[in-house]
BAZADO-459336 format. One record per residue (C-alpha): x, y, z; residue in one letter. Coordinates in steps of 0.5 Angstrom, whole numbers, plus 2048, in hexadecimal, padded with zeros to 3 digits. Each point is the difference from the previous one (the first is absolute). Example, Ala and Ser with C-alpha at 12.3 -4.5 7.8 and 13.67 -1.06 7.14 Angstrom:
! residues 2
<rec xx="819" yy="7F7" zz="810" code="A"/>
<rec xx="802" yy="807" zz="7FE" code="S"/>
This chain:
! residues 328
<rec xx="7EB" yy="7EF" zz="821" code="M"/>
<rec xx="7FB" yy="805" zz="802" code="P"/>
<rec xx="7FB" yy="7FE" zz="806" code="T"/>
<rec xx="7F9" yy="801" zz="7FF" code="D"/>
<rec xx="800" yy="806" zz="805" code="G"/>
<rec xx="805" yy="804" zz="7FC" code="N"/>
<rec xx="7FD" yy="7FE" zz="7F9" code="T"/>
<rec xx="7F9" yy="803" zz="803" code="N"/>
<rec xx="804" yy="806" zz="803" code="R"/>
<rec xx="804" yy="802" zz="7F9" code="I"/>
<rec xx="7F9" yy="7FF" zz="7FD" code="A"/>
<rec xx="7FD" yy="805" zz="805" code="G"/>
<rec xx="806" yy="805" zz="7FF" code="L"/>
<rec xx="7FE" yy="7FF" zz="7F8" code="E"/>
<rec xx="7F9" yy="802" zz="801" code="E"/>
<rec xx="801" yy="806" zz="804" code="L"/>
<rec xx="806" yy="803" zz="7FC" code="L"/>
<rec xx="7FB" yy="7FF" zz="7FA" code="K"/>
<rec xx="7FB" yy="804" zz="803" code="A"/>
<rec xx="805" yy="805" zz="802" code="Q"/>
<rec xx="803" yy="801" zz="7F9" code="A"/>
<rec xx="7F9" yy="802" zz="7FE" code="S"/>
<rec xx="800" yy="806" zz="804" code="K"/>
<rec xx="807" yy="802" zz="7FD" code="G"/>
<rec xx="807" yy="800" zz="803" code="P"/>
<rec xx="801" yy="7FD" zz="807" code="A"/>
<rec xx="802" yy="805" zz="805" code="P"/>
<rec xx="805" yy="7FB" zz="803" code="V"/>
<rec xx="804" yy="806" zz="804" code="E"/>
<rec xx="7FA" yy="802" zz="803" code="D"/>
<rec xx="7FD" yy="7F9" zz="803" code="W"/>
<rec xx="803" yy="7FE" zz="807" code="N"/>
<rec xx="7FC" yy="7F9" zz="801" code="P"/>
<rec xx="803" yy="7FB" zz="805" code="P"/>
<rec xx="806" yy="7FB" zz="7FE" code="Y"/>
<rec xx="7FD" yy="7F9" zz="7FF" code="C"/>
<rec xx="807" yy="7FD" zz="7FF" code="G"/>
<rec xx="803" yy="7FC" zz="7FA" code="D"/>
<rec xx="7FC" yy="7FC" zz="7FB" code="I"/>
<rec xx="806" yy="7FE" zz="7FC" code="G"/>
<rec xx="800" yy="805" zz="7FA" code="M"/>
<rec xx="807" yy="802" zz="7FD" code="R"/>
<rec xx="803" yy="804" zz="7FA" code="I"/>
<rec xx="806" yy="7FC" zz="7FD" code="R"/>
<rec xx="806" yy="805" zz="7FD" code="R"/>
<rec xx="7FD" yy="7FE" zz="7F9" code="D"/>
<rec xx="7F9" yy="803" zz="802" code="G"/>
<rec xx="7FD" yy="7FA" zz="801" code="V"/>
<rec xx="7FB" yy="800" zz="805" code="W"/>
<rec xx="7FF" yy="7F9" zz="804" code="L"/>
<rec xx="7FA" yy="7FE" zz="805" code="Y"/>
<rec xx="802" yy="7FA" zz="805" code="Q"/>
<rec xx="806" yy="7FF" zz="7FB" code="G"/>
<rec xx="7FC" yy="7FF" zz="7FA" code="S"/>
<rec xx="800" yy="806" zz="7FA" code="P"/>
<rec xx="7FA" yy="804" zz="7FF" code="I"/>
<rec xx="7FF" yy="7FF" zz="7F9" code="G"/>
<rec xx="7FA" yy="805" zz="7FF" code="R"/>
<rec xx="803" yy="806" zz="7FE" code="M"/>
<rec xx="7F9" yy="804" zz="802" code="A"/>
<rec xx="801" yy="7FD" zz="807" code="L"/>
<rec xx="807" yy="802" zz="801" code="V"/>
<rec xx="7FE" yy="808" zz="7FD" code="K"/>
<rec xx="7FB" yy="800" zz="805" code="L"/>
<rec xx="805" yy="7FE" zz="806" code="F"/>
<rec xx="805" yy="805" zz="7FD" code="A"/>
<rec xx="7FA" yy="805" zz="801" code="G"/>
<rec xx="800" yy="800" zz="807" code="V"/>
<rec xx="807" yy="7FE" zz="802" code="L"/>
<rec xx="803" yy="805" zz="805" code="R"/>
<rec xx="807" yy="801" zz="802" code="K"/>
<rec xx="801" yy="803" zz="807" code="D"/>
<rec xx="805" yy="804" zz="804" code="A"/>
<rec xx="803" yy="7F9" zz="803" code="D"/>
<rec xx="802" yy="7FE" zz="7F9" code="G"/>
<rec xx="7FA" yy="7FA" zz="800" code="R"/>
<rec xx="7FC" yy="7FF" zz="7FB" code="H"/>
<rec xx="7F8" yy="7FF" zz="801" code="Y"/>
<rec xx="7FA" yy="7FE" zz="7FC" code="L"/>
<rec xx="7FB" yy="806" zz="803" code="V"/>
<rec xx="7F8" yy="800" zz="800" code="T"/>
<rec xx="7FB" yy="803" zz="804" code="P"/>
<rec xx="800" yy="7FA" zz="805" code="A"/>
<rec xx="807" yy="7FD" zz="800" code="E"/>
<rec xx="807" yy="801" zz="7FF" code="R"/>
<rec xx="804" yy="7FA" zz="7FE" code="V"/>
<rec xx="808" yy="7FF" zz="7FF" code="D"/>
<rec xx="803" yy="7FF" zz="7F9" code="V"/>
<rec xx="807" yy="7FE" zz="800" code="A"/>
<rec xx="804" yy="803" zz="7FA" code="V"/>
<rec xx="806" yy="7FE" zz="7FE" code="E"/>
<rec xx="803" yy="806" zz="7FC" code="D"/>
<rec xx="7FB" yy="805" zz="7FE" code="A"/>
<rec xx="7F8" yy="7FF" zz="7FF" code="P"/>
<rec xx="800" yy="802" zz="7F9" code="F"/>
<rec xx="804" yy="800" zz="7FA" code="L"/>
<rec xx="801" yy="805" zz="7FB" code="A"/>
<rec xx="7FF" yy="7FC" zz="7F9" code="V"/>
<rec xx="7FF" yy="806" zz="7FB" code="E"/>
<rec xx="803" yy="807" zz="7FF" code="M"/>
<rec xx="7FE" yy="805" zz="7FB" code="E"/>
<rec xx="804" yy="806" zz="7FE" code="V"/>
<rec xx="7FD" yy="807" zz="7FE" code="R"/>
<rec xx="804" yy="806" zz="7FE" code="G"/>
<rec xx="807" yy="802" zz="801" code="S"/>
<rec xx="805" yy="804" zz="804" code="G"/>
<rec xx="7FD" yy="803" zz="806" code="P"/>
<rec xx="7F9" yy="7FF" zz="7FD" code="A"/>
<rec xx="801" yy="7F8" zz="800" code="Q"/>
<rec xx="7FB" yy="7FC" zz="804" code="S"/>
<rec xx="800" yy="7F9" zz="802" code="L"/>
<rec xx="7FA" yy="7FC" zz="801" code="T"/>
<rec xx="800" yy="7F9" zz="803" code="F"/>
<rec xx="7FB" yy="7FA" zz="800" code="R"/>
<rec xx="800" yy="7FB" zz="806" code="T"/>
<rec xx="7FF" yy="7F8" zz="7FF" code="N"/>
<rec xx="7F9" yy="802" zz="803" code="V"/>
<rec xx="7FF" yy="805" zz="7FB" code="D"/>
<rec xx="801" yy="807" zz="805" code="D"/>
<rec xx="802" yy="805" zz="7FB" code="I"/>
<rec xx="805" yy="805" zz="804" code="V"/>
<rec xx="804" yy="806" zz="7FD" code="A"/>
<rec xx="807" yy="801" zz="803" code="A"/>
<rec xx="800" yy="807" zz="803" code="G"/>
<rec xx="801" yy="803" zz="807" code="R"/>
<rec xx="7F9" yy="7FD" zz="803" code="E"/>
<rec xx="803" yy="7F9" zz="7FD" code="Q"/>
<rec xx="807" yy="800" zz="801" code="P"/>
<rec xx="806" yy="7FB" zz="7FE" code="F"/>
<rec xx="804" yy="7FD" zz="806" code="R"/>
<rec xx="806" yy="7FC" zz="7FF" code="F"/>
<rec xx="802" yy="7FA" zz="805" code="A"/>
<rec xx="807" yy="7FC" zz="800" code="V"/>
<rec xx="7FE" yy="7F9" zz="7FE" code="E"/>
<rec xx="804" yy="7FB" zz="805" code="P"/>
<rec xx="805" yy="7FB" zz="7FD" code="G"/>
<rec xx="801" yy="804" zz="7F9" code="S"/>
<rec xx="801" yy="807" zz="803" code="G"/>
<rec xx="7FB" yy="803" zz="7FA" code="G"/>
<rec xx="7FB" yy="805" zz="800" code="L"/>
<rec xx="7F9" yy="7FE" zz="800" code="K"/>
<rec xx="7FB" yy="805" zz="7FE" code="P"/>
<rec xx="7F9" yy="801" zz="804" code="Y"/>
<rec xx="7FA" yy="805" zz="7FE" code="L"/>
<rec xx="7FB" yy="802" zz="805" code="L"/>
<rec xx="7F9" yy="7FE" zz="7FE" code="V"/>
<rec xx="7FC" yy="802" zz="805" code="R"/>
<rec xx="800" yy="801" zz="808" code="G"/>
<rec xx="806" yy="7FC" zz="802" code="R"/>
<rec xx="800" yy="7FB" zz="7FA" code="L"/>
<rec xx="805" yy="7FF" zz="7FB" code="E"/>
<rec xx="801" yy="7FD" zz="7FA" code="A"/>
<rec xx="807" yy="7FD" zz="7FE" code="L"/>
<rec xx="802" yy="803" zz="7F9" code="V"/>
<rec xx="802" yy="7FA" zz="7FB" code="K"/>
<rec xx="803" yy="800" zz="7FA" code="G"/>
<rec xx="7FC" yy="802" zz="7FA" code="P"/>
<rec xx="7FD" yy="7FB" zz="7FB" code="P"/>
<rec xx="805" yy="7FE" zz="7FA" code="V"/>
<rec xx="7FC" yy="802" zz="7FA" code="S"/>
<rec xx="801" yy="7FB" zz="7FA" code="V"/>
<rec xx="7FB" yy="802" zz="7FB" code="G"/>
<rec xx="7F9" yy="7FF" zz="803" code="P"/>
<rec xx="803" yy="7FB" zz="805" code="F"/>
<rec xx="802" yy="803" zz="807" code="L"/>
<rec xx="805" yy="7FC" zz="805" code="F"/>
<rec xx="802" yy="801" zz="807" code="R"/>
<rec xx="808" yy="800" zz="7FF" code="P"/>
<rec xx="801" yy="7FA" zz="805" code="E"/>
<rec xx="7FB" yy="7FC" zz="7FC" code="H"/>
<rec xx="803" yy="803" zz="7F9" code="L"/>
<rec xx="807" yy="7FD" zz="803" code="L"/>
<rec xx="7FD" yy="7F9" zz="802" code="M"/>
<rec xx="7FD" yy="800" zz="7F9" code="L"/>
<rec xx="807" yy="801" zz="7FD" code="V"/>
<rec xx="804" yy="7FB" zz="805" code="V"/>
<rec xx="7FA" yy="7FB" zz="7FF" code="A"/>
<rec xx="801" yy="801" zz="7F8" code="G"/>
<rec xx="807" yy="7FF" zz="800" code="G"/>
<rec xx="800" yy="7FA" zz="805" code="S"/>
<rec xx="7FB" yy="7FD" zz="7FC" code="A"/>
<rec xx="805" yy="801" zz="7FA" code="A"/>
<rec xx="806" yy="7FD" zz="803" code="L"/>
<rec xx="7FC" yy="7FA" zz="802" code="L"/>
<rec xx="7FD" yy="7FF" zz="7F9" code="Y"/>
<rec xx="808" yy="800" zz="7FE" code="W"/>
<rec xx="802" yy="7FC" zz="805" code="T"/>
<rec xx="7FB" yy="7FA" zz="7FF" code="L"/>
<rec xx="801" yy="801" zz="7F8" code="H"/>
<rec xx="807" yy="801" zz="7FF" code="H"/>
<rec xx="804" yy="7FD" zz="805" code="T"/>
<rec xx="802" yy="7F9" zz="802" code="R"/>
<rec xx="7FD" yy="801" zz="806" code="F"/>
<rec xx="7F9" yy="802" zz="7FE" code="G"/>
<rec xx="800" yy="7FA" zz="7FB" code="L"/>
<rec xx="801" yy="7FB" zz="805" code="G"/>
<rec xx="7FA" yy="803" zz="804" code="I"/>
<rec xx="7FC" yy="800" zz="7FA" code="R"/>
<rec xx="802" yy="7F8" zz="7FF" code="T"/>
<rec xx="7FF" yy="7FE" zz="807" code="V"/>
<rec xx="7F9" yy="804" zz="800" code="I"/>
<rec xx="7FE" yy="7FC" zz="7F9" code="D"/>
<rec xx="802" yy="7F9" zz="803" code="H"/>
<rec xx="805" yy="7FF" zz="806" code="R"/>
<rec xx="801" yy="7F9" zz="7FE" code="R"/>
<rec xx="803" yy="802" zz="7F9" code="A"/>
<rec xx="804" yy="805" zz="803" code="A"/>
<rec xx="803" yy="7FB" zz="804" code="Q"/>
<rec xx="802" yy="7FB" zz="7FA" code="I"/>
<rec xx="803" yy="806" zz="7FC" code="V"/>
<rec xx="805" yy="802" zz="806" code="G"/>
<rec xx="7FC" yy="806" zz="803" code="V"/>
<rec xx="802" yy="801" zz="807" code="P"/>
<rec xx="7F9" yy="800" zz="802" code="V"/>
<rec xx="801" yy="801" zz="808" code="N"/>
<rec xx="805" yy="806" zz="7FF" code="R"/>
<rec xx="7FB" yy="803" zz="7FB" code="V"/>
<rec xx="7FA" yy="800" zz="804" code="L"/>
<rec xx="805" yy="803" zz="806" code="M"/>
<rec xx="802" yy="805" zz="7FC" code="L"/>
<rec xx="7F9" yy="801" zz="7FD" code="A"/>
<rec xx="7FE" yy="801" zz="807" code="F"/>
<rec xx="805" yy="805" zz="802" code="V"/>
<rec xx="7FE" yy="804" zz="7F9" code="L"/>
<rec xx="7F9" yy="800" zz="803" code="A"/>
<rec xx="802" yy="802" zz="807" code="S"/>
<rec xx="804" yy="806" zz="7FD" code="A"/>
<rec xx="7FA" yy="802" zz="7FB" code="I"/>
<rec xx="7FB" yy="800" zz="807" code="G"/>
<rec xx="805" yy="804" zz="804" code="G"/>
<rec xx="800" yy="805" zz="7FA" code="L"/>
<rec xx="7F9" yy="800" zz="800" code="A"/>
<rec xx="7FF" yy="801" zz="808" code="G"/>
<rec xx="805" yy="806" zz="800" code="F"/>
<rec xx="7FC" yy="803" zz="7FA" code="L"/>
<rec xx="7F9" yy="7FF" zz="804" code="I"/>
<rec xx="804" yy="803" zz="807" code="A"/>
<rec xx="802" yy="806" zz="7FC" code="A"/>
<rec xx="7F9" yy="801" zz="7FE" code="T"/>
<rec xx="7FC" yy="7FE" zz="806" code="D"/>
<rec xx="805" yy="803" zz="805" code="H"/>
<rec xx="7FF" yy="7FB" zz="805" code="Q"/>
<rec xx="800" yy="7F8" zz="801" code="I"/>
<rec xx="7FA" yy="7FD" zz="803" code="T"/>
<rec xx="7FE" yy="7F8" zz="802" code="P"/>
<rec xx="7FD" yy="800" zz="7F9" code="M"/>
<rec xx="805" yy="804" zz="7FC" code="F"/>
<rec xx="800" yy="7FF" zz="7F9" code="G"/>
<rec xx="7FA" yy="7FB" zz="800" code="M"/>
<rec xx="7FC" yy="804" zz="7FB" code="W"/>
<rec xx="806" yy="800" zz="7FB" code="A"/>
<rec xx="801" yy="7F9" zz="801" code="T"/>
<rec xx="7F8" yy="7FE" zz="7FE" code="T"/>
<rec xx="800" yy="806" zz="7FB" code="K"/>
<rec xx="807" yy="7FD" zz="7FD" code="G"/>
<rec xx="7FD" yy="7F9" zz="800" code="L"/>
<rec xx="7FA" yy="802" zz="7FC" code="I"/>
<rec xx="804" yy="804" zz="7FB" code="A"/>
<rec xx="805" yy="7FA" zz="7FF" code="M"/>
<rec xx="7FA" yy="7FC" zz="7FF" code="M"/>
<rec xx="7FC" yy="805" zz="7FB" code="L"/>
<rec xx="807" yy="800" zz="7FC" code="G"/>
<rec xx="801" yy="7F9" zz="800" code="G"/>
<rec xx="805" yy="7FC" zz="805" code="L"/>
<rec xx="807" yy="800" zz="7FD" code="G"/>
<rec xx="7FF" yy="806" zz="7FC" code="S"/>
<rec xx="804" yy="806" zz="802" code="V"/>
<rec xx="7FD" yy="805" zz="7FB" code="P"/>
<rec xx="7F9" yy="7FD" zz="802" code="G"/>
<rec xx="801" yy="801" zz="807" code="A"/>
<rec xx="802" yy="808" zz="7FE" code="I"/>
<rec xx="7F9" yy="800" zz="7FC" code="L"/>
<rec xx="7FC" yy="7FD" zz="805" code="G"/>
<rec xx="802" yy="805" zz="805" code="G"/>
<rec xx="7FF" yy="806" zz="7FC" code="I"/>
<rec xx="7F9" yy="7FD" zz="7FE" code="A"/>
<rec xx="7FE" yy="7FE" zz="807" code="L"/>
<rec xx="802" yy="807" zz="802" code="G"/>
<rec xx="7FC" yy="804" zz="7FB" code="V"/>
<rec xx="7FA" yy="7FB" zz="801" code="V"/>
<rec xx="801" yy="802" zz="808" code="E"/>
<rec xx="801" yy="807" zz="7FF" code="A"/>
<rec xx="7FA" yy="801" zz="7FC" code="H"/>
<rec xx="7FB" yy="7FB" zz="805" code="T"/>
<rec xx="802" yy="804" zz="806" code="Q"/>
<rec xx="7FF" yy="807" zz="7FC" code="G"/>
<rec xx="7F9" yy="7FD" zz="7FE" code="L"/>
<rec xx="7FD" yy="7FC" zz="805" code="F"/>
<rec xx="805" yy="801" zz="806" code="G"/>
<rec xx="805" yy="7FC" zz="804" code="P"/>
<rec xx="7FB" yy="7FB" zz="802" code="Q"/>
<rec xx="800" yy="7FC" zz="7FA" code="V"/>
<rec xx="807" yy="801" zz="7FD" code="R"/>
<rec xx="802" yy="7FA" zz="803" code="D"/>
<rec xx="7FA" yy="7FC" zz="7FD" code="L"/>
<rec xx="801" yy="802" zz="7F9" code="V"/>
<rec xx="808" yy="7FF" zz="800" code="A"/>
<rec xx="7FE" yy="7F8" zz="802" code="W"/>
<rec xx="7FA" yy="800" zz="7FB" code="G"/>
<rec xx="805" yy="803" zz="7FB" code="L"/>
<rec xx="805" yy="7FA" zz="801" code="L"/>
<rec xx="7FA" yy="7FB" zz="800" code="F"/>
<rec xx="7FE" yy="802" zz="7F9" code="A"/>
<rec xx="807" yy="800" zz="7FD" code="V"/>
<rec xx="801" yy="7F9" zz="803" code="L"/>
<rec xx="7FA" yy="7FE" zz="7FD" code="A"/>
<rec xx="801" yy="803" zz="7F9" code="L"/>
<rec xx="808" yy="7FF" zz="800" code="W"/>
<rec xx="802" yy="7FA" zz="805" code="P"/>
<rec xx="807" yy="802" zz="7FF" code="G"/>
<rec xx="7FF" yy="808" zz="801" code="G"/>
<rec xx="801" yy="805" zz="7FB" code="L"/>
<rec xx="807" yy="7FE" zz="7FE" code="M"/>
<rec xx="800" yy="7F9" zz="803" code="G"/>
<rec xx="7FD" yy="7FC" zz="7FB" code="G"/>
<rec xx="807" yy="7FF" zz="7FC" code="R"/>
<rec xx="803" yy="7FE" zz="807" code="Q"/>
<rec xx="7FB" yy="7FB" zz="801" code="L"/>
<rec xx="800" yy="7FD" zz="7F9" code="S"/>
<rec xx="808" yy="800" zz="800" code="Q"/>
<rec xx="800" yy="7FC" zz="807" code="A"/>
<rec xx="7FA" yy="7FB" zz="7FD" code="A"/>
<rec xx="805" yy="7FF" zz="7FA" code="A"/>
<rec xx="806" yy="7FE" zz="805" code="V"/>
<rec xx="7FB" yy="7FC" zz="804" code="Q"/>
<rec xx="7FE" yy="7FC" zz="7FA" code="R"/>
<rec xx="807" yy="7FF" zz="7FD" code="R"/>
<rec xx="803" yy="7FE" zz="807" code="V"/>
């Protein structure tokens, strides 16, 4: 956790930068303040800014810091103010080009990009592209010069489906997750193994009486759950491009909320709960900021469970389980 001294320091930086922003773009290339060390600022390869290991959730603050970011001839990145210069560790490029607009055609065609911190850059002689070989895959990664020596990694343009925009990797995650959910549903409802799992869940003792190999079913269910967890971990790693001690924790928490919203034991309910949670979180973040996003997610869960204890689609499973308990 950040210490009080570092917390006060970043708050002081914020106030200084706000005052400077009111005077126009910061002339960071002309400033030469003393070097004041490392305060724990880092930019991940996916464009997320971290302070003392925690993501900076306020986009306005990220944009303030991006406005005074500078890359020197030694290849190091710094936050620069008239009073001090501090280190920023950058995993790849400090910015991402997330949107592209194409105008005209032929020799008169122009490309304009928007970065993840809302810089608008027109590619050309003053802001050229460069290509670097990606270690491991051997593929080429395009970079666009934004200002000074700062570059943006050009990501693939979003995929448009009607009014919705998807990152390609997110669309792949959606397709794989949907296919996996359909396969799981078919396994649970159309195979002997699935019937065994549902029987053990409904009443373990009754399953033993009718000859279901309970221990074997439980072991295979554990293997199936581990395989699904491994697939989910692979998809998250492919999107986040890194593995940390808290890797996947956000997905685990949000997955539990989605399952309880939809109804435990219902695969379609889990999908519906995930979609509902995503829509609510996206609108909450857009209207009120990321600070209240998780609060609204948990509030939605409590409200749904208060009205429908079995979740949106779990009432039938609860009724069936209660009927089995009464018969046994």
